[in-house]
N, C-alpha and C positions, 0 to 999 in steps of 0.2 A: 694571646694569638689563639684561635680557635682551631684546631684538626681541621679542614675537610675531608669528611670521610669520603665523601662519592669523589672527588677529585681523586684521593690518593687510591680508591679501589681504583677507577679508569686506569691509572698510570701504572700500577699493577697488571694488568690486563695487559695494557697494548704493548709493554714491553715485554713480557711474555709470550704473545701473538710475535712481534715484529722478529722477536729473537727467535722463534720457533720457524719462523715462514723463511728468515731470511738463511739461517741453517739448512735448511732442505733446500734453499734455491741455490746455494754453495755446492751440496752435495750432488744437484742435477746437474749442475757445469762439469761435474767430474765426479763420476759413479764410483770412482777407487776409492773416495774418503768417506767410507763406510761408518766411521766412527761419528761423521760430523751427522750422516742421516740419524744415526741414535739417537744425538742429542737436540737435534731438532725434536723429534717426536716425542723428547721427556718435555722440553717446555711447552708443547702443545699441550700434554696430558697436565701439565702444573695448571695451565689456562682454565681447565675444563674444572679441575678440583676448586680451584679458587671461585671460579664463576657459580660451582655451585653453593657454596658456604653465603651467598646471596650478597648485594651490595653493601649492607649495612653490617654484615656481620650477623646476621638474625639468620638463622639455620631454620628452614617452613618445617622441616621434620627429621624424625631419627632416621628413616631410611637414607634422605639425602644425605646428612652426614657419614653414615656408612659410606655412601658411594663416591661422598666427595674424597674420605680418607685414602682408600680403595683406588682411586686416582691416583692421588699423591705417592700412596707408595710403588704405583707402578710406575710413575714417573721415575721417581729416583732407582728401583732398581733397572732402567732402560738406561737410568744416566750411568748408574755402575757396568751397566753391559759395554755400552758407550765406551766406558775406560778399557773396559779388556782387550775390545776390537782395537783401539787404539795402540795396543803394545802388542798385537797379533795373537793375544789370546784366544781360545775357542769360546763360543757363545752357549751358556747353557739356558737352554728355554725356562728348566722351572725355577731360575733365579727371577726371572718376570711376573711369576704371579705368586711366589711365595706369600712377598707380605699380606699384597692383598687378599686372599684366602686365609689367610691368619688372621687377619683382621676379622674380615665377615665370618668366620668361624667361631670367635673369639667374641663379640657381639651380641651373638644369639645366646649367650650366657645371661640368665636373670640377676646376675648379681651385678652384671654394668649396665642394666639399663637404666639404672638411675644413679648411678656412680660417675660424674663427669671428670671429676679426680681421677680415678684408676684408669677411664679409659683414655684421659690425655697421657698420664704415664703409658700406657702402652703403645697410644699411636707415635708419640715420639720418641719412645726406643726403637721402632721398627724404622723411621726414619733415622735415626741416629745410627744404627747398627748400618744404613743402605749409604750416608754421607760419608762415614768411617771406611769401610769397604773402598767407597771411590777413590777416598785418598789414599789408602794404601796399597791401589791398585797403580794409581800414580806413581808411589814410591817406589813400589816393585821395578817399576822402567826408568830407574834413574841413574841406569848407566851413563847413557851420554851426559854431561853435568851442562844441563841446558836450565840458565837459570828461569826462563818461564815456567817450568814445570812446577818448581818449587813454588811460587805463589798460589796454585791451584790445589797442591798437598795442604798450604797452611788453610784456606779458605774452605775445604771443602771439610776441612775439622774442625774450624770456628763453625760452622753450620750446621754438624754433629753438635756440639758443644751448646751452641742456643735452644736446641731442641733437649738437651738434658735439663736445662735450667727454664723449659717451659711450663711445665707442672708445677712448679713453684711459684712462678709468677699469675700462671691459673687463677691459684690459692687466693693469693693474694689480692687478685682483682677482683675474684667472688664474693670474697667476705666484705665489700665496698655494695651498696646498693646504687650503683649507678650503672646503666644501661651506657652512657655514653662512654665513661670511663674505658667498659670490658672491649666496647664496639673500638674506642680510638685504641687501646694496646692489641689487640689481636690484630687491627688490621696493618699495626705498624709493625707487627712484627711478620708478616705474612710479606710487605711490602719490603723487610731491610733483606725476609732470605731471600726475595726475588731479585733484588740488587748484589747480595751476595752469588749468585749461581749465575747472574748475566757477566759480573769480574770475574768470574772462575773459568767460563765458557768464553771468555777474550784471551785469559791466560793459556788456556788448552790449545785453542786454535793459533796462540802465536807458538806456543812449542812445537806443535805440530806443522807449522810452515818451516820454523827453525829446521826440524827432523828432516822434512823433504827437501830443504836446502841442502842440506848437509848429505844427505843420500846421493843426490844428483849430483854435487861436488867430486863424491867419495865415485860413484858410476862412473862420472865422465874422467874419472884417473884411472879405470880399469879399461876402459872401451876404446878399442879404433873407429874413433868417429866416422869411418868411412865405410867400412864392411858390416859394423855392433857385434863384433867379436873381440873377445879378448886382445888387449893388447899384450906385449912381448912379457912387462912387467907382469902385468897381473897371470898372465897365465903360467909363467914360470912359477908362482906361489903356488897358484891353486893344484898345478903339476904336483910340484915337490909332495904336496899335503896327501894327493891322491897317491900318487909313489908309495909312501910311508906306510898306508892304510891299505893297500891291497899288498906289501910286504908281511904286514901283520897278520894277516889272513891266508899267507901262504899263497897267492893267487900272482898268474902275471900280468904284466904291463904291456900293452903296444905303442909303441912310438911310431907313428907316420910324417914323415918328413915332406912336404908338398913344394914343389916348384914350380910356376908353369913356366911353359918350356913357348920362347922366341916372344917373353913379352914385350922386351924395349920394341921390338920389332912394329909391333900392333903400335904400344906409343906413338912411334913414330911416323907411321903410316896413313892409320885413321884415327890419331890425336888422343890429349888426356880423359878425353870424357869417354870415349869406348873403353879406354884403357879400365878407367874406373869401374865402368858397368861389367866388364870381365871380372873384377876384383872379386864387385859384389853378386855375381852369377857362382862362382864358387864358393863364395859362403855361403850362400842361400843352400847349395845342394850339400854343403857338408852339414848344414844342421839340421838338414828332412835327412841325411841319410844314417846319424849315428845317434846312439841312447843318450837318454838323460843323464847316465853315468860318466859319458864320458866327456872330454873337452877340445875344446878348438879354438885357437887361436892365430893371430895374425904376428910374424915373426917381424914384420917389415919388407916393404920392397911387395914383390910377387910371391912371397917365402909365407907357407903355411904349418903349424902344425898342429897335431891329433896324437891325444893321448889314448888309449883305448883301454878302458878297467875289465879285469880280468877275461884276456883274448890270447889264446894260442895263436901259432903262428901262422894257423892254417886261416882261425876267423880275420887277424889282425889284414893277412895278402887279400882275402877275398874284399874287404871293408876299402882295401887301398885300390882293391879293382873298380869295385864298383865308382866310386867314387872319381876316378878317372875318366870310367864311361860313361859317367852321369855328366862331367865337364864336358866333355867333346861335344856331346849333344845339344847342350843347353845353351853353350857359347857361339852355336853353328852360326848364328845371327844375331849380329846386336844392331842397334839403331839401323836397320835394314843392309849393313854392311855383312854381307857373306866373309866368316874368319876359320881360321882354320887352329883353333886354341886347343892347346894338348896341356897335360900336367906328366910331368915325370915325381914317381912317388918312391921314396926311400923307408923300407922296415925292419925294427928293431925291434926284438920282443925280448923280456927278462925278470926273472923273477930271483933272481941271488941276491941279498941284501946288501954284499959288494958292491953291488953297481948302483948309481945314481943318475939323478935323471939328466946329467952332462954327458955322462957317459953314454945312455942311450941317444942320446940328441945325437952323439956326438957317431955312434955306429950305425943311425940313421943315415946321418949325411952323408958316410963313406957309400953306403948302398943308394942314394940318391945320384951320389957322382958316377955311381956303373951304369945308374939309369939312363943320365943323362951320355956316356962314353959308350952307351951299347946301341942309339941313336933314338934317345928320347920317347915320348908316351909309351912309358914302361912303368912296371912295379918290379922294384927287386928287393930281396930280403938281405939283413948286412950279415956279413960271414960269423957268426956266433955261436957257442953252444949254450942252450938253455938249462937253469939247475933249475928243476922240478922235483926234486928226492933221488932217492936213489933207484926207483925206476923210471925215472923218466928216461924219454928217447932220447938222442941224440941227431941232432937235425945237420946234415953237411952242406955247406955253402951254397947257395942260390938254388937249392934241390926245389924251392917252389916260385923259383922264376922261370917261367914257361916262354919259348919263342913268343913275340908280339910283334907286328907290323910296325916300323918306324914311322915318326912323322914327318 
């Protein structure tokens, strides 16, 4: 059976073109998938490289060979960069052009002008390095036991091994005086490479899909679906970690326990839709008024909790009062309904290693109870002494709770 080289070449070109455009289309639908964009461009660069080699493997001139190889090296460099992006590692622009620049500089050496075997050996070495580096990047990100990641690793490692064998293959073919045999061997190799790249990309996309699905499930288990804040379980885990971190640095921690006043009455009078929007309003206000290092979560019902990193009693009180005022303004009108929505907030601050998160929340809860007993729409500070070292001031109970108008 005679190999139809023209058909083989066209199939290879079409595979690269379709896959490259498909990946760019997927990226356009979801711009967050940056790795897909890199891989799409990599396939289009491979397409341009293969096209420059000519339909029957006949190279028009040496410049075309150098340019085709430079494009091919850049394509593999882009694939490697996509693997780094896939696992959240930084992009190094120098990686993208190193292979191409190295090749173009080497090609200027007189010793390589007529030594096709040496040129092939160098080219194969560059591509082997890129493919094995790509396999290594996927291997580095193997923390999640995803089956689909390992076939991609094996395929890229195999792809690199093919280039290691390419130079001996070229020497074997060149020893025979049949141009057809050379063309058949050359096109068979690049077609097999395109096939391996296609399969590897499919497995990579499968790995990406699984990882994103697992991330969504993990995120859904941590997020309160109504407000988008951390739920009780996730918040307590993150807050405990933050507490230990701050204590290790001898920094104070502030806890704000927030309860929306008369929330049941709002639900009964205006309906649960309005009540849900009131909860969402407070969540947005809290996120807008807190630093990135702080945490906010919904404990359940109309109760929220905030952990402030490196916050003195004065700072914690000011943050709590700012939240209280902003919520009263933000929830004044909901769905054209005039509301009198307010919040009571209890504050506790401590840096004593003997105190844990549960103790801090209990102290904040005591202050919250006092705020409600004194008329609601208030901020009260828990009656505690903070341990900040031998020179730390001792704050009397409620010294930072000035009289405020009752709701």
